[in-house]
N, C-alpha and C positions, 0 to 999 in steps of 0.2 A: 576608462569607463567610469560612469557615475552610478553610485548605489542610491536608490531612491528611498526617501522617508515617506511612508504611506500616509495619506490624509485620513480623515474620519470616514470618508465615503469608501465603499468597498471596491476600489479600482486599483489596477496594477499597471506598471509600465510594460512595454513590449519585451518579450523574452530575449530579443536580439540585443538588448542593452545590458544583459547580464554580465557579471564579472567572469573571468576565465574559470573560476571554480563553480560557477552556476548561480552565485548570489545575485538576486534580482532587486530585492528591497528589504528594508527593515521597518519594524513598527507595526501599526495596525492592531488588530485583535483576532480572536479565534471564533468570532460569531459565525453562525451557520451561513449567512449570506456571503461573508467574505471568503470562507473556506470553499464554498461552491464556485464562487467567481474565480478563485485561484486555480482550482482543478480544471475548470473550463478553459483557462488560459495557459495551461501547461506548467503551472506553478504549484509548489507545495511548501508547507512550513516544515522546516527540519528541526529547529531547536529554538530555544529562547533563553535569555538571561534575565536578570532582575528588571531590566528596562524595556527590552525589545524582543520581538519575534523576528526570526530570520527566514526569508522566503527564497526558494531556490528553483531553478530550471536548468539542470545540467545538460551539457553537450559533450559527448553523446548521451543518449537516453536509452536505458535498457528496457526492453519489452519482451514479453513471452506471448507468442501466438498459441492459443490452445491446441491447434492442430499440429504444432511443432514440439509439443511436450515429449521429452525423452524418458520413457519408463524403463528403468534398469531391471535386469533379471532379479536382483536382490529385493528391490522394492515390490516387484510383481509377486514374489513369494510371500512377502509380508502381507500384502493386500489379500492374497488368496487364503492366507492363514486365518483371516477374519479375527485377528487379535484385538483390533480396535473398533470402536463404534463412533461414527461421525454424525454430528448434528449441525444444524445451521440456525444462527440467530436465537439461541435459547439462553445463553449466558454471556452476552456481549461484554458486560462489565467485568466478568472474571477473565475473559480473554485479554482485554486491553490492559488489565492490571497484571496479568501474567507476562505480557510483553514488556511492561514497565519494570517488573521486579526480577525477572530471571537474568542472571549475569551472562554476558556474551564474551567469548574469547577476544582479546585485543581491544575491549572497550572498557573505559573506566566507569561509565554510568549510562544513563538513558536520557533522551530528550522528552520522554513521555512523562511529564509531571502531572500534577493534579489539574492544571488548566487544560492540558491536552485531553486528559481523561474525560473531563466534564464536557469539553467541546465535541469530541467524537461520540460520546454517549448521546449528546443532544442530536447529532446527525443520525445516529442509529434510531432514535425515537421518531425522527422525521422520515425514516425510510431510505436514507442515503448511505449509511455506514452499515457494514455487515460483518459477521464473524463466522468462521468455520471452526468447529470445536471437535476435538478428538478426545475420546474417553477410553479408559481402560478400567474395567470392573466398576463403572459408574463414577470414576474419579477423572476429572479434567487433567490431562497430561500433555496437552499441546493445542495449538491453534494459530489462527491468523485473523487479522481484520483489515478492512480497507473500505474504500468509497466507490460507489458505482454511479456513473453518469452516462446517459445514452447507452452505447454498447461497449463502454470501456469500464474496466475495473482497476482502480488505483490501489495497489497493495501498499500497506503502511508498515506492518511489522508482524513477525511471527515468533513463537516461543515453543519450547518443549521442556518437559521435566522427565521424559522417558524417551529413550532412543527411538528414532524414526517417526515420532509423533508429528513433528512439523512437516516431514515429507508426506505423510498421509494427508495432512491438512492441505498441502499444495496440490496433491493429486486430486483430492475431492473438489477443490476450487476449480481446477481445470475441467473436470467432468461437469461441474455445474455450469461453467462458462459455455461449454459445448452444447449443453441442453438449452440454455437461455439465449444463445446467439451472441454472446459477448465476443467481440472481435479481437481484443487484446488485453493483456494484463500488464499494467505499468509497474515495472520493478524499480523504477527511479534511477538508482545508482548502479553502475556496472560492477558486478561481483563475479568471481570465479564460481561461487556456489550456484548461482542461478544459471550460469552458462552450462553447467553440467546437466541442467534440466531442459536445455534447448533455447534458453533466452538469448537474445542477440542485442547488440548495441547499434543504434541507428543515429544518424545525424538529427539534431534537434529540429531542423526545418522539415525533415521527413516525418518526424514524430508529430509536429504540429498539423501537418496535412492529415495524418491518420486520425488524430484527435478530432479535428474539425468534422471529418466524415462520420466519426462515431457519434458525435453529438447531434447529428441529424435524425438519429433513430432512437427508439426506446425498446427495451426488452419487456 
């Protein structure tokens, strides 16, 4: 396989040319135009080093259909207890910084550096990136952010500083997707955590068909 070095123009090679680990290309930038082109072509930036950005399209691809969300009895009790307050798009900057700073088990660091924060905050101001925010007694304790195009939502990252806060954020996202007619949530990489909520891994070619259909509509 060939890993492509991206030109200055916001174009990408076909995802079928990706490496076995999903790597499609390196280079380019995090401009809004390039990011939107990437998502529309089934590609996302995963991390960067001092010289390059690395763009991926994994196979299989994990997605969550809102109608397939699995609500456990324990999470239902937490929701019914009304312990948390959920808001949308009020503190996007705090959410993405929370995702960047909160340690995760099994990970040495994060790909969300200052360049990513600036790029996705720019997408937020343009109306493409969104945040789900979970508060406890007026303090932000969890949330998630992602990008929406057509009837697809591309989940990027989530965090919590209080138990169950990120689960509440995911539940709130699913409810919002149902209300807005979002057809699927892109979870990107296959993880047991998301499988517990009903996410499934599908072949990349099937994902691309689903993505193409979603881009024909607007919410």
